[in-house]
N, C-alpha and C positions, 0 to 999 in steps of 0.2 A: 193271693198275691203276696209274694215274699217281701220282706223289708228291702232287700236289695233291688227288687223290681220297682218298688215305690220310689226309692232314691233316684233311680235312673230316670223315671218318668218326671219327677219334680225337677231334676237337673235339666232335662230336655226342655221342659216348659220355661224354665228360667233363661235358658240360652235363647229360646225363641223370643221371649219378652225383651231381653236385652238387645237382641238384633233389631227388633221392631223399633224399640226406643232409640237405638243408635241411628237407625235409618231416618227416623223423624228429626232427630237433632241435626243430622248431616244435611238433609234436604231443606230444612226450614231455617237453620241458623248458620251453617258452615258453607254448604255448597253454593257456589256462585252460578248464576244462570249462564248457559252457553249463549253463543252469538245467535243461535236460532231462536232462543227463548226471549231475546231482547227485541221488542217491536222495532220496526224500521225507523219509525218517527222518534224513538228514544235513543237511537244510536248517535254518537258524536260524529259529525260530518267531517269530510276531508278538510274543508276550510277551517272548521273549529279546531282541528288537531294542530294546525299551524299556529293558532292563537294561544294554545294551551302551554303554560309553563308551571313548573313546580315552585311553590313558595319556599322561603328559607326554612320555615318550620317543617315542611314536607321533606325537604332535603335532609334536614337533621334527623328526621325519623326514619330515613331510608326508603321513603315511598318512591316507587317508580312511576313513570308517566303512564305505563300500561295499567297499573293499579288505580291511578287517579281516573283514567278514562272508564275503567270498569265500574268504579264507584259512582261516577256521574251517570252512566247508563242505567245502573240499578236504581238510583234515586229517581231518574226520569221514568223508568218502568213503573215504579210504585206511584209516582205522581199521576201517571196516566190511568192507573187502576182506580185512583181516587177522583178521577175526573178533572184533574188540575191541568193547566196549560204548562207547556215546557218552555223555560226561558233559554234562549240561545246564548252561547258563549260569546261575549263581546269584550272589548277592551276600551278603556277610557283614555289611555295614552298610547302613543305609537310605540311599537316594539319592532325589533329586527332580529333575525336569526339566520345562520347559515343552514341551507337545506341540501346543498350538494358540495361536498368538500373537494371533489375532483375538478379538474379544469374542463368543465363541460362546454359544449358548443351548441348553438341554436336551440336553446331551451325554450319550450313552448308548452301550452296546455293541451291535453288530449281532447278529442272531440266532445266528450261528455263533461269536461272540466274537472274530473275527479283525479287526474294524474298529471304528472309532468313527463314530457318526452324530451330527450336530448341525445346528442352524439358525444361519446367519450373517445377522444383522440388516442388516448393511451391504450385502450382496449380494442379500438377499431369497430365498435358496434353501436347501434342505437339502443337506448335504454329507456325504461319506464320506471317511475317511482311514485309513491304517494305524494301528495302536495307538500308534505313536510320533509320530503327527501328519504323517508324510510321505505323499506321493501323494494330496493332497487333490483331490477330484473332486466336482463338483456332480451330484446325483442327481435334481434337478428342474429344470424351466425354467418355473416357475409365477409367479415375481416376486411372492412373498408380501410384502405391506407391512403395517405397523402390527400386527405379531404381538405380542400381549401375553403369551400363554402357549401352550405346546405340550406336549402329553402323548402319549407314544408308546404304541401298543397293546402288549399282552404279547409278541407275537412280532415287533414292530417293523416290520411291513409297512404299518401305518396310523398316522396321527397325528391327534389331535383338536386343533384350533387355535382359539384365542380371539383375535379381532381387536379392537383398540380404538384410537381416535385421540384419546382423552382420558384416558390413563393408567388405564384399567380402570373408569372410572365407568360407561361403557356398553360392553357386549361383544356381539359377534356370533360365533357358533360355526360351525365347518365340520369335516368329516372328509375327510382326504386319503388316497387309496390310492396307495401307493408303486409298486405293480406296474402299475396301469392309468394312473397319473398323473392320475386324475380327482378332482375336488373336489365334495363335496355340501355345500351351504350350508343351514343350518337357520334356521327362523323366529326373528326377533329375540326372541320370547318364551321361547325355549329358553335356559336359563342353566345353568352348571356341568355341561356335557355331559361324560360319561365313558363309555368303551367297556367292555363286559363281558369277562370273561376269554376266553370262546369267540368273542367279537366278533359275536355274533348279536343283541345288544341294546345300546341306549344308555340310560343313566339320566340324568335331567335335571330341573331345576326349571322347570315351566311357569308363567311369571309374566305375568299379564295384569292390570296395575294398573287399567286402565279398567273392567274388570268385576269387580275385587276377587277374582281367582283366583290362587292360589299353591299348586301341588301338586308333589310329587315323583312323577315318572312314569317308565315305561320304554316303549321302542318299538323297532321294527325300524329300524336305522340308515339304511336305504334306502327305507323306507316308513313314515314317521312317522304316517300315518293309522292304522296298526295299533299302537295304544298302550294302556297300562293305567295309570290313575291310582292311586297307592299311598297317599299320605300327605299331608295338608294341612300345609304348612310355610311360614311367612311371612318368616322372616329371609333376607336376601340375602348376609350375610357368611359364607357356608359353602361347602364343596366337597363333592362326592359321590365316593365311592371304593368300587368293587366289591371285596368281600372274600371272596366265594364265588359259586357258581353262581347262588344265589337270595338273596343278601344284599348290600345296599348300605349303606354307612356314611355318616352325615352327620357331617362333621368341620369344625372351624373353618378358614376360609380362612387360610393362613399369612400372607398379606399384611394380614389383619385381626386376627390374634391379638393379645391385649392383656393387660397386667398390671393394668389398672384395673377389669376386670369378670370376674365368675365365669362360666365356660362349661362345657358338657359336653365331655368328651374325645371321645366319639362316641355317636351314637344309631344303632342298627342297625335297618333296615327290611327285612323279607322281601318278596320279589316274588311268592311263591306264595299267601300268606294275609293280606297287608297288616298283619301284626303288627309291633310294634316294641318295643325296649327301650333304655333309656339306660344307658351304661356310664361309670362314674366321673364323676359330675356335680359341678357347682359348684366349679370350680377356676380359679385365676388363671393366665394365661399358657398356657392349654391349646393344644396343637398336636400333632397326630399325622400330618399329611399327609406322604406319602412315607416314613413310618416303618415300613412293613410289610416283613416278611421276604419273600424271593422266593416261598416257598410259601404266604404269607399266614397262616401259623399263629401268628405273633407280631407285636406292634407295639411299637416304642419311641416314647416321647412325652415332652413337657414338661408339667409341672404344678407349681403351688405353692398351698399353703393359706394363703399370706400375701398380702394385697393389696399392690400396687406392689412386686413382688419385685425385688431387686437382682441376683439370679442365678436360674437355673432348673436344677433337677435333671433327670437323664435316667432315665426309668422304663421298665419293660417289663411287658406283660401278654399273655395269650393272645388269640387272634383276636377273640373276642367277649366278653372280660372276665369269664369265669366264675371265674377266680382273682383274688386281690387283687393290685394292682400291686406290683412290686418295684423298689426304688430300686437303680440300678446302681452306686452309690457314686462317681458322677462327675457334675460339673456342666458341662453344655454344651447347645447348642441341637440339636434333632433335625435341623435343616437343615445341620448340620455333620457328619452321620454317614451311613454307607452299610453295608448288609448284604453279607457275602460269600455265595457260592452255597451254602455248607454250612448256611445257615439258623440258625447259632448265633454266628458271629463278626461283630462290628461294628467298623468302623474309624471313628474320629472325630478331628476337630480340636477341641481343648479349650482355651478361653481361659486364659491365665496369671493374669488378674485380672478382677474385675468392679467397675466404678466404683460407689462408694457413693451417688452423687448421681443415678443413672439408674434407669429402670424397664424391665425386660425383659418381652417382647422388643421393645417399642415403640421404645426409643432405639437399639437395634441395627439394627432394620429401617430406621429413618430416618437411619441412618449418623451418628448423634451419637456413636457408640462404634465405634471400629475395634479389632477383636480381634487379639491376638497369640497365635497358637495353637501348642500342642505337638500331637504326633500319638500316639494311643493305639489299642491293640487291646483289645477287650472280649470276653470269653467270656460270653455271656448265660446259659449253663447253670450254670457254676461261679462266675460273677461275678468271675473272675480278670481283673485289669487289668494290661496291660503297656505300658510307655512305649516307643514306636517311635523317636521323636526329640523332643528338647526344642525349645522355640520358637526358640532361638538356634543350633541344631545346624547348619543349612545356611547361616547367614550372611545369609539373607533373611527378611523378615517375611511370614507367611502368615495371611490371614483367610479361613478355609475356608468354602466354600459348595458344597453338593451339590444340584444342581438336578434330578436325575433319580434314579430308583430303581436303575437299572442302572449303577452307578459303580465296581464292583469286577470285575476281569478274571476270566475263567472259571477260571483256576488259583489265584485268591485271592491273587495276589502283587502286584497293582497296584491302588492306590486313586486314582481320578481325582477331581479337585475343581477348582473355580474359585476363584481368589484375588481377593477383593473389592478388593484394593489396586491391582492392575494389570489386572484382568479377563482375565487369561490362564488357560487350562486347563492344569493340571499333572498329572503322574503321579508318585505316591509309590511307590517300589519297596520292598516289605516284605522285610526280611532273611530268609534261608532258615531260620535257627534258629527264628524265630517261626512260620514255616509248618510246620515239622516238629513243633513243639509242638502246633499246631492239629490236625494230622492224627493 
């Protein structure tokens, strides 16, 4: 063997040794585990990502949120390997953050609670994002225009959409299936269309002015020739709301609620025997739309026995009004509140003051009054009220608007709302102490 051959062999061995050593250093010290290598129980949850923020020190170091999440997940992985328990990410004080910068409409939680669904009027599509607003993705390519209202089905796989090109004076309804991406349009005589809890029927007002017909009816959503007329009703300033398998509630349209006229809180019509009953009649400022608990056993609502009310109290009653309404000892609009999944906790934005020269809810709806809201948690069983954050706590002003029933995260720790001041969607993170009290 020549010296040249020996040198080549030694060099080759050195290269191999260096390669092996380099690979060891890379895999053990430098390489970060991929998502597949992080156990599911070690991953930062969708809810936790909303609570995560960079500290001032991390910002100065240039750390990104993605890097912080990767570090937490790696630490959790190592902890699991050592047999240690993983501590969830919690907060001791309330925080708030914008999650959707665009003017979103009908924001709600996805069926599994891991995403947000919403309609983007500027783009004409339904969107999905993470709970913190990241990874926004269009889930339709339908180019919906002139959407006036959008109501999600109970399991969020369908949406009832009202279209109008004259600010709601004339509306045309359709139902959109998210899975098939198909749209079924309804006759122009169909108004206030809403989908039943099991999605087997729609309830609607059939309004034929030419023939002087105005009935509340139910029908197969895909075969409206198969219908049943339930109840003659002539007013058009109402909405329909399924409150049970065979019960439809007639409630005041929130966009028509008024402090100048007495109205019923709700009239309940049964679909099996056409019977009906009025619940809490003749009240000013009456509004209960979107006030029902997730299991529909309770409803929060506004009412006043005073004409031209300067403010509106928040009340609660059972599903069909068998018991007397109870005042929740707080004054706010039902449109500022959302139920948690436990069916007893309600989170609300509550105005600091009510102008003496205005009538509610008219002046608020017409934006003659911009509310400055504090945040409260209400236990509807004990009537306990807890302040989450005062109106000046975050340094910004919030005029809370809750446009959909599904606005509290599955773990009850995040309250989503739209700020009427900047039209952004925000997430309020509830302090852990309040969650523990709730549980």
